[in-house]
C-alpha positions in Angstrom: 0.0 0.0 0.0 1.2 3.5 -0.7 0.4 6.6 1.3 1.7 10.1 1.9 1.0 13.2 4.0 2.2 16.7 3.9 3.1 18.3 7.2 2.4 21.9 7.8 5.7 22.4 9.8 8.8 20.3 10.6 7.8 19.4 14.1 8.2 16.2 16.1 4.6 16.3 17.5 3.1 16.9 14.1 5.2 14.1 12.6 3.9 11.7 15.3 0.3 12.8 14.9 0.2 12.8 11.1 2.1 9.6 10.5 -0.1 7.8 13.1 -3.2 9.1 11.3 -1.8 8.1 7.9 -1.0 4.6 9.0 -4.3 4.2 10.8 -6.2 5.3 7.7 -4.2 3.0 5.4 -5.0 0.0 7.6 -8.7 0.9 8.1 -9.4 1.6 4.4 -8.0 -1.8 3.5 -9.6 -3.7 6.4 -6.3 -4.7 7.8 -4.6 -4.7 11.2 -0.9 -4.4 12.1 -0.8 -8.3 12.2 -1.1 -8.1 8.4 1.9 -5.7 8.0 5.2 -7.3 6.8 7.4 -4.2 6.7 7.3 -0.5 5.9 9.5 1.9 4.1 9.2 5.6 4.8 10.7 8.5 2.9 10.8 12.2 3.9 11.6 15.3 1.9 15.0 16.8 2.9 13.3 19.6 4.8 12.0 17.2 7.5 14.6 16.6 10.1 12.7 16.8 13.5 11.9 13.1 13.8 12.0 9.8 12.0 8.6 8.6 10.7 9.5 5.1 11.9 9.7 6.5 15.4 6.2 7.8 15.0 5.0 4.4 13.7 6.6 2.6 16.6 4.8 5.0 19.1 1.6 4.2 17.2 2.0 0.5 17.9 4.1 -0.8 15.0 6.9 -1.9 17.4 7.4 -5.5 16.1 7.3 -4.5 12.4 10.6 -3.9 10.4 10.7 -0.2 9.5 13.1 1.8 7.4 13.5 5.5 6.7 15.2 7.3 3.8 15.4 10.8 2.3 13.7 11.7 -1.0 15.7 13.2 -3.9 15.7 17.0 -3.5 14.0 17.9 -6.8 13.6 21.6 -7.3 10.0 22.7 -7.1 8.8 19.4 -5.5 6.2 19.4 -2.7 7.8 20.3 0.7 7.4 18.5 4.1 6.1 15.2 2.7 6.3 11.8 4.4 5.7 8.9 2.0 5.0 5.3 3.1 5.2 2.0 1.3 3.7 -0.6 3.5 4.1 -4.3 2.6 1.1 -6.3 3.7 -0.5 -9.7 3.5 -4.0 -9.3 2.0 -6.6 -11.2 0.0 -7.3 -8.1 -2.0 -6.0 -7.8 -5.6 -3.8 -4.8 -6.4 -6.7 -3.0 -8.0 -8.7 -3.4 -4.7 -6.0 -1.9 -2.5 -6.8 1.7 -1.3 -3.8 4.0 -1.3 -4.1 7.0 1.1 -2.9 10.5 0.4 -3.7 13.1 3.1 -3.8 16.9 3.1 -1.5 18.6 0.5 0.0 15.2 -0.5 -3.2 14.5 -2.5 -1.5 16.6 -5.2 1.1 13.9 -5.6 -1.3 11.3 -6.9 -4.7 12.8 -7.7 -5.5 9.6 -9.6 -5.3 7.6 -6.3 -6.3 10.2 -3.7 -9.7 9.7 -2.2 
């Protein structure tokens, strides 16, 4: 599953709040629990340095799931303050049935997939 959220500010508390909400919505919209999650990869734009999204995920209960963070390429003119998630899950849904979640300003990244 793919997901992304744009933070309004580079802030540890906002990172925790928004990543938790993103992950919760990704699971809920696909009728999954954390037991279905195999692993997750998070990327952040270079302007987000206050916290690791994986730390926010762990605080949200993803403590036994392998998590990794990386920094996105600094492309001029790209959307700032974005956290992206690629979550690997076990599901009976086909690829076309998976719901990808783009929250807030990150909806602009994939208008074809945003709700």
